[in-house]
C-alpha positions as CSV (number, residue, x, y, z in Angstrom):
1,X,0.0,0.0,0.0
2,X,1.4,3.5,-0.9
3,X,1.9,6.2,1.7
4,X,-1.0,8.2,0.1
5,X,-3.2,5.0,0.1
6,X,-2.5,4.3,3.8
7,X,-3.2,8.0,4.7
8,X,-6.4,8.0,2.8
9,X,-7.4,4.7,4.5
10,X,-6.6,6.2,7.9
11,X,-8.6,9.3,7.2
12,X,-11.7,7.4,6.1
13,X,-11.3,5.1,9.1
14,X,-11.2,8.2,11.4
15,X,-14.1,9.9,9.8
16,X,-16.1,6.6,10.1
17,X,-15.2,6.5,13.8
18,X,-16.3,10.0,14.4
19,X,-19.7,9.3,12.5
20,X,-20.3,6.1,14.7
21,X,-19.5,8.1,17.7
22,X,-21.8,10.9,16.8
23,X,-24.6,8.5,16.0
24,X,-24.0,6.7,19.5
25,X,-24.2,9.9,21.3
26,X,-27.7,10.4,19.8
27,X,-28.6,6.8,20.3
28,X,-32.0,7.8,21.8
29,X,-33.2,9.0,18.4
30,X,-32.0,5.8,16.7
31,X,-34.4,2.9,15.9
32,X,-34.0,-0.2,18.1
33,X,-31.6,-2.8,16.6
34,X,-29.6,-0.3,14.6
35,X,-25.9,0.1,14.8
36,X,-25.9,3.4,16.8
37,X,-28.0,1.5,19.6
38,X,-25.2,-1.1,19.8
39,X,-22.1,1.2,20.3
40,X,-21.5,1.8,24.0
41,X,-21.9,5.6,24.9
42,X,-18.7,5.5,26.8
43,X,-16.8,4.5,23.6
44,X,-18.4,7.2,21.7
45,X,-17.4,9.7,24.4
46,X,-13.9,8.5,24.4
47,X,-13.6,9.3,20.7
48,X,-15.0,12.8,21.1
49,X,-12.7,13.5,24.1
50,X,-9.7,12.2,22.1
51,X,-10.6,14.6,19.4
52,X,-10.9,17.4,21.9
53,X,-7.4,16.7,23.1
54,X,-5.8,16.1,19.8
55,X,-7.8,18.0,17.1
56,X,-10.3,20.2,18.8
57,X,-12.9,21.6,16.5
58,X,-16.2,23.6,17.0
59,X,-18.4,20.6,16.2
60,X,-16.5,18.5,18.8
61,X,-16.8,21.2,21.6
62,X,-20.6,21.7,20.7
63,X,-21.3,17.9,20.8
64,X,-19.5,17.5,24.1
65,X,-21.3,20.6,25.7
66,X,-24.7,19.4,24.6
67,X,-24.0,15.8,25.9
68,X,-22.9,17.4,29.3
69,X,-26.2,19.4,29.4
70,X,-28.2,16.3,28.7
71,X,-26.3,14.6,31.6
72,X,-26.9,17.6,33.9
73,X,-23.3,18.6,34.3
74,X,-23.3,22.4,33.7
75,X,-19.7,22.8,34.7
76,X,-18.5,20.6,31.9
77,X,-21.0,22.1,29.3
78,X,-19.6,25.6,30.1
79,X,-16.1,24.5,29.9
80,X,-16.7,23.2,26.3
81,X,-19.0,25.9,25.3
82,X,-16.5,28.6,26.3
83,X,-13.9,27.0,23.9
84,X,-16.3,27.8,21.0
85,X,-15.6,31.2,19.1
86,X,-18.2,33.9,19.7
87,X,-21.3,32.7,17.8
88,X,-25.1,32.1,18.2
89,X,-24.3,28.4,19.1
90,X,-22.0,29.5,21.9
91,X,-24.5,31.9,23.4
92,X,-27.3,29.4,23.1
93,X,-25.3,26.8,24.9
94,X,-24.2,29.2,27.6
95,X,-28.0,30.2,27.9
96,X,-28.8,26.7,28.8
97,X,-25.9,26.3,31.1
98,X,-27.4,29.3,32.9
99,X,-30.8,27.8,33.1
100,X,-29.4,24.6,34.5
101,X,-28.0,26.7,37.3
102,X,-31.2,28.7,37.9
103,X,-29.8,31.8,36.5
104,X,-32.8,32.9,34.5
105,X,-31.8,36.5,34.0
106,X,-28.3,35.5,32.6
107,X,-29.9,32.9,30.5
108,X,-32.3,35.5,29.0
109,X,-29.3,37.7,28.1
110,X,-27.7,35.0,26.3
111,X,-30.9,34.0,24.5
112,X,-31.1,37.6,23.4
113,X,-27.5,37.5,22.2
114,X,-27.9,34.4,20.2
115,X,-30.8,35.4,19.4
116,X,-33.2,32.6,20.2
117,X,-36.6,34.0,19.2
118,X,-38.5,31.1,20.7
119,X,-36.9,31.2,24.0
120,X,-37.2,35.0,24.3
121,X,-40.8,35.1,23.3
122,X,-41.6,32.3,25.8
123,X,-40.0,34.2,28.5
124,X,-42.0,37.3,27.4
125,X,-45.2,35.5,27.6
126,X,-44.6,34.4,31.2
127,X,-43.6,38.0,32.1
128,X,-46.7,39.4,30.4
129,X,-48.9,37.8,33.0
130,X,-47.8,40.4,35.6
131,X,-46.2,43.2,33.5
132,X,-47.2,43.4,29.8
133,X,-45.0,46.5,29.4
134,X,-41.9,44.9,30.5
135,X,-42.7,41.9,28.2
136,X,-43.1,44.3,25.3
137,X,-39.8,45.9,26.1
138,X,-38.2,42.5,26.1
139,X,-39.5,41.4,22.7
140,X,-38.6,45.0,21.4
141,X,-34.9,44.2,22.3
142,X,-35.3,40.8,20.5
143,X,-36.7,42.7,17.4
144,X,-33.8,45.1,17.4
145,X,-31.3,42.2,17.8
146,X,-32.8,40.4,14.8
147,X,-32.8,43.4,12.7
148,X,-29.2,44.4,13.6
149,X,-28.2,40.7,12.5
150,X,-30.0,41.1,9.1
151,X,-32.2,38.2,10.1
152,X,-34.9,37.1,7.5
153,X,-37.7,39.7,7.5
154,X,-40.2,37.0,8.5
155,X,-38.5,36.6,12.0
156,X,-38.5,40.4,12.5
157,X,-42.1,40.6,11.5
158,X,-43.1,37.8,13.9
159,X,-41.3,39.9,16.7
160,X,-43.3,43.0,15.7
161,X,-46.5,41.0,15.7
162,X,-45.8,39.8,19.2
163,X,-45.2,43.3,20.3
164,X,-48.6,44.3,18.9
165,X,-50.3,41.7,21.1
166,X,-48.3,42.7,24.2
167,X,-49.2,46.4,23.5
168,X,-52.9,45.4,23.5
169,X,-52.5,43.5,26.7
170,X,-51.1,46.5,28.3
171,X,-53.9,48.7,26.9
172,X,-56.6,46.6,28.3
173,X,-55.1,47.2,31.8
174,X,-55.5,51.0,31.3
175,X,-58.7,52.9,32.2
176,X,-61.2,52.5,29.4
177,X,-61.1,55.3,26.9
178,X,-58.1,57.0,28.6
179,X,-55.2,58.6,26.8
180,X,-52.9,55.9,28.2
181,X,-55.0,53.2,26.7
182,X,-55.3,54.9,23.3
183,X,-51.5,55.4,23.3
184,X,-50.9,51.7,23.7
185,X,-53.4,50.8,21.1
186,X,-51.7,53.1,18.7
187,X,-48.4,51.5,19.5
188,X,-49.9,48.2,18.8
189,X,-51.1,49.5,15.5
190,X,-47.6,50.6,14.5
191,X,-46.3,47.3,15.4
192,X,-48.9,45.4,13.3
193,X,-48.3,47.8,10.4
194,X,-44.5,47.1,10.6
195,X,-45.2,43.3,10.5
196,X,-47.4,43.7,7.5
197,X,-44.8,45.9,5.7
198,X,-42.2,43.1,6.4
199,X,-44.4,40.2,5.5
200,X,-47.3,41.5,3.3
201,X,-48.4,37.9,2.4
202,X,-49.1,37.0,5.9
203,X,-52.9,36.7,6.4
204,X,-52.5,36.6,10.2
205,X,-50.5,39.9,10.3
206,X,-53.0,41.7,7.9
207,X,-56.1,40.6,10.0
208,X,-54.3,41.8,13.2
209,X,-53.6,45.2,11.6
210,X,-57.2,45.4,10.4
211,X,-58.7,44.6,13.8
212,X,-56.3,47.2,15.4
213,X,-57.3,49.9,12.9
214,X,-61.0,49.2,13.6
215,X,-60.4,49.5,17.3
216,X,-59.1,52.9,16.7
217,X,-62.0,53.9,14.6
218,X,-60.1,53.7,11.3
219,X,-62.9,51.8,9.5
220,X,-61.9,52.4,5.9
221,X,-58.4,51.3,6.5
222,X,-59.7,48.2,8.4
223,X,-62.0,47.4,5.5
224,X,-59.2,47.7,3.0
225,X,-56.9,45.5,5.2
226,X,-59.7,42.8,5.6
227,X,-60.1,42.8,1.8
228,X,-56.3,42.5,1.4
229,X,-56.4,39.4,3.7
230,X,-59.3,37.9,1.6
231,X,-57.1,38.4,-1.5
232,X,-54.3,36.5,0.2
233,X,-56.6,33.7,1.2
234,X,-60.2,33.7,-0.4
235,X,-61.1,31.0,2.2
236,X,-60.2,33.0,5.3
237,X,-63.3,33.1,7.5
238,X,-61.7,35.6,9.8
239,X,-61.1,38.1,6.9
240,X,-64.5,37.6,5.4
241,X,-66.3,38.1,8.8
242,X,-64.1,41.1,9.4
243,X,-65.6,42.7,6.3
244,X,-69.0,41.8,7.8
245,X,-68.1,43.6,10.9
246,X,-67.1,46.8,9.1
247,X,-70.3,46.6,7.0
248,X,-72.3,46.3,10.2
249,X,-70.4,49.2,11.8
250,X,-71.2,51.3,8.7
251,X,-74.9,50.4,9.0
252,X,-75.2,47.9,6.3
253,X,-76.9,45.0,8.0
254,X,-77.6,43.2,4.9
255,X,-74.1,43.0,3.7
256,X,-73.0,42.0,7.2
257,X,-75.5,39.2,7.2
258,X,-74.2,38.0,3.8
259,X,-70.6,38.1,4.9
260,X,-71.6,36.2,8.1
261,X,-73.3,33.4,6.1
262,X,-70.2,33.1,3.8
263,X,-67.7,33.1,6.6
264,X,-69.7,30.7,8.8
265,X,-70.0,28.1,6.0
266,X,-66.1,28.1,6.0
267,X,-65.5,28.1,9.7
268,X,-68.3,28.6,12.3
269,X,-65.7,28.7,15.1
270,X,-63.6,31.5,13.8
271,X,-63.3,34.3,16.2
272,X,-64.4,37.0,13.8
273,X,-67.5,34.9,13.0
274,X,-68.4,34.8,16.6
275,X,-67.9,38.5,17.0
276,X,-70.1,39.3,13.9
277,X,-72.8,37.0,15.3
278,X,-72.8,38.9,18.6
279,X,-73.2,42.2,16.7
280,X,-76.0,40.9,14.6
281,X,-78.1,39.5,17.5
């Protein structure tokens, strides 16, 4: 065998060992009776720890960090994670290390740095139960972070949509009809408008924008937006019933009833269908 052939064989053998070790570390996801199930986890860890000592690489440190987290060893997970270069993966791992230690505030800071939109919005949802304004500010930070990183517009749009909902939750805690309530409703409108601008083909964002415009008395804008939502999805019971709500508010009961019958035939459980039914009683 030539030197080149021997080197190639050794490389292929090494790559195969790493692949088998990786599969073994994720053996819980493998089907019973398959090779990954048969490889002892200790042997797989030995391969990765050898690589960590002789040829450290990002995927090695990440794999060992995630395994340490699965085993409840936050200290080892932190050691491996901090060897990674600055990256979203490193921040996400350190966030989970902080969570494992009960350091929720630190974890949230790392999730924002990553950014992990799902983790941040989940934390905001919990916070909103007692302080919707603080939850709004938290998601605003997420939105700013996403925008700074040049994240896909859909992710930024989702954050703005979340902000609109939180603005409304804050609004409903204000004195009815007060300046403070209207200011929060207007803030929500701006957020929904931003979401629609970023993702104009999202029926959900357009309907939220339409409802908010209607709340603030902007009926013509609301009607235009509901019609836009119908154009996106002609089978949207929410959007069709929304047009019925606007017709009812404009004094056209016959049109409202026609919209209701159409929307109810599509989805009688839709929220806007229920709202229009209440209006027409």
